[in-house]
C-alpha positions as CSV (number, residue, x, y, z in Angstrom):
1,X,-3.3,-2.8,-16.7
2,X,-1.9,-5.0,-13.4
3,X,2.1,-4.1,-13.8
4,X,4.4,-6.2,-11.0
5,X,7.4,-7.4,-9.8
6,X,8.6,-10.6,-8.9
7,X,11.9,-12.6,-8.1
8,X,14.6,-13.0,-5.5
9,X,14.8,-9.6,-3.1
10,X,16.9,-7.1,-4.8
11,X,16.9,-8.6,-7.9
12,X,13.4,-8.2,-9.2
13,X,11.9,-8.5,-12.3
14,X,9.0,-6.1,-14.3
15,X,6.1,-7.8,-15.5
16,X,2.8,-7.3,-16.3
17,X,-0.5,-9.3,-16.3
18,X,-2.2,-10.2,-18.8
19,X,-5.9,-11.0,-19.6
20,X,-5.2,-14.8,-19.0
21,X,-3.9,-14.2,-15.5
22,X,-0.6,-14.7,-16.8
23,X,2.8,-12.6,-15.8
24,X,4.9,-11.7,-19.2
25,X,8.2,-10.5,-18.6
26,X,8.3,-7.0,-19.6
27,X,12.4,-6.7,-18.2
28,X,13.1,-6.4,-22.4
29,X,11.0,-3.2,-22.5
30,X,11.3,-1.5,-19.5
31,X,14.0,-1.6,-16.7
32,X,11.8,-1.5,-13.4
33,X,7.8,-1.0,-12.2
34,X,9.3,2.5,-11.3
35,X,8.5,6.4,-11.4
36,X,9.3,6.7,-15.5
37,X,7.6,3.5,-16.2
38,X,4.7,4.4,-14.9
39,X,4.4,7.6,-16.1
40,X,2.0,9.0,-18.3
41,X,4.1,8.5,-21.2
42,X,5.6,5.2,-19.7
43,X,1.7,3.6,-19.9
44,X,1.0,5.2,-22.8
45,X,4.1,3.0,-24.1
46,X,3.2,-0.4,-22.1
47,X,-0.6,-0.3,-23.3
48,X,0.5,-0.2,-26.5
49,X,2.1,-4.2,-26.1
50,X,0.5,-7.0,-27.7
51,X,0.8,-8.9,-24.2
52,X,1.4,-12.4,-26.1
53,X,4.2,-11.4,-27.7
54,X,6.1,-11.7,-23.9
55,X,7.8,-14.4,-22.9
56,X,6.4,-15.7,-20.0
57,X,8.1,-14.4,-16.3
58,X,10.2,-17.6,-15.4
59,X,10.0,-17.5,-11.2
60,X,7.3,-16.0,-9.9
61,X,7.0,-17.2,-6.8
62,X,8.2,-14.3,-5.4
63,X,6.1,-11.2,-5.8
64,X,8.3,-8.1,-5.0
65,X,6.3,-4.5,-3.7
66,X,4.7,-3.8,-7.1
67,X,6.5,-0.1,-7.3
68,X,10.2,-0.1,-7.1
69,X,12.0,2.7,-4.7
70,X,8.9,5.5,-3.9
71,X,11.0,8.5,-3.5
72,X,7.6,8.9,-0.5
73,X,5.9,7.1,1.2
74,X,2.9,8.9,3.1
75,X,0.2,7.4,5.2
76,X,-2.7,9.5,6.0
77,X,-4.3,8.5,9.8
78,X,-7.9,8.5,10.8
79,X,-9.3,8.6,7.4
80,X,-12.2,6.6,8.1
81,X,-15.0,7.7,10.3
82,X,-16.2,4.8,11.4
83,X,-12.1,3.7,12.5
84,X,-11.8,7.3,14.3
85,X,-14.9,6.2,16.1
86,X,-13.6,2.8,17.2
87,X,-10.1,5.2,18.5
88,X,-12.6,7.7,20.2
89,X,-11.2,10.3,18.0
90,X,-12.9,13.1,16.5
91,X,-13.3,12.6,12.7
92,X,-10.2,15.2,11.4
93,X,-11.1,19.1,10.2
94,X,-7.8,18.4,7.8
95,X,-5.9,14.8,6.7
96,X,-3.8,13.7,9.3
97,X,-0.4,12.9,7.7
98,X,2.7,10.8,8.7
99,X,6.1,9.3,6.6
100,X,6.4,5.8,6.7
101,X,10.2,5.0,5.7
102,X,10.6,3.7,2.5
103,X,12.7,1.2,3.7
104,X,9.4,-0.9,5.0
105,X,8.4,-1.0,1.4
106,X,8.4,-5.3,1.1
107,X,6.1,-7.1,-0.7
108,X,3.0,-8.5,-0.8
109,X,3.5,-12.2,0.5
110,X,7.1,-11.0,2.7
111,X,7.2,-11.9,6.0
112,X,6.3,-9.1,8.7
113,X,8.9,-8.4,11.2
114,X,8.3,-8.2,14.5
115,X,10.9,-5.7,16.0
116,X,13.2,-6.2,19.5
117,X,10.9,-4.5,21.8
118,X,7.9,-4.6,20.4
119,X,4.6,-6.0,22.2
120,X,1.7,-4.3,20.7
121,X,2.0,-5.2,16.9
122,X,-1.0,-4.6,14.7
123,X,-3.0,-4.8,11.1
124,X,-4.3,-1.8,9.0
125,X,-5.5,-3.1,5.2
126,X,-5.2,0.3,3.4
127,X,-5.7,1.5,-0.3
128,X,-2.5,2.4,-1.4
129,X,-2.3,6.0,-4.3
130,X,0.7,5.5,-6.0
131,X,1.8,8.7,-8.1
132,X,1.7,8.8,-11.7
133,X,2.7,12.3,-12.2
134,X,4.8,15.7,-10.9
135,X,2.3,18.0,-9.1
136,X,2.6,20.9,-7.0
137,X,0.0,23.2,-6.1
138,X,-2.4,20.8,-8.1
139,X,-6.2,21.4,-8.0
140,X,-8.5,19.1,-6.9
141,X,-10.3,18.7,-10.2
142,X,-7.0,18.0,-11.9
143,X,-5.5,16.0,-9.3
144,X,-7.1,12.4,-10.5
145,X,-4.7,12.8,-13.2
146,X,-1.6,12.5,-11.2
147,X,-2.9,9.2,-10.0
148,X,-1.1,6.6,-11.9
149,X,-3.0,3.2,-10.1
150,X,-3.6,1.7,-7.0
151,X,-3.0,-1.2,-4.6
152,X,-3.3,-2.8,-2.0
153,X,-1.0,-1.7,1.5
154,X,-0.9,-3.6,4.9
155,X,-0.1,-0.3,7.6
156,X,1.8,-2.4,9.8
157,X,1.9,-0.8,13.1
158,X,3.8,-1.1,16.6
159,X,1.5,0.9,18.8
160,X,4.4,1.0,22.1
161,X,6.7,3.3,19.7
162,X,3.4,4.6,17.8
163,X,1.4,6.2,20.8
164,X,4.4,5.5,23.6
165,X,7.2,6.8,23.1
166,X,6.8,10.1,23.0
167,X,7.1,12.3,20.2
168,X,5.5,11.5,16.5
169,X,3.4,8.2,14.9
170,X,6.7,7.9,12.4
171,X,8.3,5.9,14.9
172,X,5.9,2.8,15.6
173,X,5.2,3.1,11.7
174,X,8.6,2.8,9.9
175,X,10.4,-0.4,10.7
176,X,11.6,-2.9,8.7
177,X,8.6,-5.0,6.6
178,X,6.0,-2.2,7.9
179,X,4.7,-1.5,4.4
180,X,3.9,-4.5,2.0
181,X,2.5,-3.7,-0.6
182,X,1.2,-4.9,-3.7
183,X,0.3,-7.8,-5.3
184,X,-0.1,-5.4,-8.1
185,X,-0.4,-1.9,-9.2
186,X,-3.6,-2.0,-11.0
187,X,-3.8,1.3,-13.4
188,X,-6.5,3.5,-12.2
189,X,-8.3,3.1,-15.5
190,X,-8.8,-0.5,-14.6
191,X,-10.6,1.3,-10.9
192,X,-12.4,4.6,-12.2
193,X,-14.3,4.4,-9.2
194,X,-13.0,4.2,-5.8
195,X,-15.7,5.1,-3.5
196,X,-17.1,1.9,-2.6
197,X,-14.3,-0.4,-2.5
198,X,-14.9,-3.5,0.0
199,X,-11.5,-3.8,2.2
200,X,-10.9,-7.1,4.2
201,X,-8.3,-8.2,6.7
202,X,-8.2,-11.9,8.6
203,X,-5.7,-13.1,11.1
204,X,-5.5,-16.9,11.8
205,X,-8.2,-17.6,9.7
206,X,-10.3,-14.9,11.4
207,X,-11.8,-11.8,10.5
208,X,-10.9,-8.5,12.2
209,X,-12.0,-5.7,9.4
210,X,-14.9,-5.9,6.9
211,X,-14.9,-2.6,5.5
212,X,-15.5,-0.3,2.5
213,X,-13.7,3.0,0.9
214,X,-17.6,4.6,1.5
215,X,-16.0,5.4,4.7
216,X,-13.3,7.4,3.7
217,X,-13.5,10.8,5.1
218,X,-10.9,12.2,2.2
219,X,-10.8,10.6,-1.4
220,X,-8.0,9.8,-2.9
221,X,-7.8,12.8,-5.6
222,X,-8.7,15.2,-2.2
223,X,-5.7,14.0,-1.1
224,X,-3.3,14.0,-3.8
225,X,-4.5,18.1,-4.5
226,X,-4.3,18.7,-0.4
227,X,-0.9,17.1,-0.1
228,X,0.6,18.9,-3.1
229,X,0.3,22.1,-0.9
230,X,2.6,20.7,1.8
231,X,5.0,19.0,-0.8
232,X,5.8,17.8,-4.1
233,X,5.1,14.7,-5.4
234,X,6.8,12.7,-8.1
235,X,5.9,9.8,-9.9
236,X,6.8,6.2,-7.6
237,X,5.3,8.4,-4.6
238,X,3.3,6.1,-2.2
239,X,-0.3,7.8,-0.6
240,X,-1.4,5.2,1.6
241,X,-5.6,6.6,2.4
242,X,-6.2,4.7,6.2
243,X,-8.1,2.2,7.2
244,X,-11.9,1.1,8.2
245,X,-12.6,-0.1,11.9
246,X,-11.3,-3.6,13.3
247,X,-7.5,-3.3,13.7
248,X,-6.4,-4.7,17.2
249,X,-6.4,-1.7,18.9
250,X,-8.8,-1.3,18.7
251,X,-10.9,-4.6,19.9
252,X,-12.0,-5.0,23.5
253,X,-9.2,-6.0,24.8
254,X,-6.9,-5.1,22.2
255,X,-5.0,-7.8,20.7
256,X,-2.0,-7.6,19.3
257,X,0.1,-10.1,16.8
258,X,2.8,-12.2,18.0
259,X,5.6,-14.5,15.5
260,X,3.8,-17.3,14.0
261,X,0.6,-15.2,13.1
262,X,-0.7,-15.3,9.5
263,X,-2.1,-12.0,8.7
264,X,-5.0,-12.1,4.7
265,X,-5.7,-8.9,3.4
266,X,-7.3,-8.1,0.5
267,X,-9.5,-5.5,-1.2
268,X,-11.3,-5.6,-4.0
269,X,-10.0,-5.1,-8.3
270,X,-6.9,-5.1,-6.1
271,X,-5.5,-8.6,-5.0
272,X,-4.6,-9.7,-2.0
273,X,-1.8,-10.2,0.7
274,X,-0.6,-13.1,3.0
275,X,2.2,-12.2,5.0
276,X,3.3,-14.5,8.3
277,X,4.7,-12.8,11.3
278,X,8.0,-13.3,12.2
279,X,11.1,-12.5,15.2
280,X,13.7,-10.0,14.3
281,X,16.9,-12.5,14.5
282,X,19.1,-9.3,14.6
283,X,21.3,-9.2,17.4
């Protein structure tokens, strides 16, 4: 299944994509695409629906974040061997963890807001895992069953805030609009193998990232297992699993985003995103 949220910011409605690619309205069935809806019992109920009996969604010009109100937005750093090499970092012995503020979540085609003081705004196409079942200390062989599905994430980063302002990475990762997710939440049964998904990202029509999940160091099931040793995971939580090479920081010389730039990105079977960078209007 492909689950979607559509409509104006803050007023998104739940939807599901039928076999013809038409978005069907789910608001008469569920309140939202949230933790309750993507639990095992919630997904089972959706699978039993006759999609053709649901009304066609009206007002799909804007797609919202594909998951509503995630409790946690966890990210994994340096999780692709070829990306670690381009940054000059050693391959991590254990996953590198950091958190994005949940207020960074935005729709897949919403603008990227360049923060005040930003001079090194960067991009990262990532495979995001969406948790469907609460888990603590889950074994790796059982962790796959806790995954509801997957989506595309652009882990937007401000490298000065992240790397040159002291402390941990979170300052450069959690600004408003720095977490576009979607266009859809694709349920795990439709993406049986996440070990060979092509990934790409372009800026102003030039391709910078062209990679694959083949070079991912720590795979999704292991990451769920690993994270659950340190914190409980709840339905609706997002785990963004790292990026392949080609980020702006890794270019020679580095290249960064400015207002007016257009970012396009996608992952095989999970859809595409498109964002335009705009200056912050808050004075």
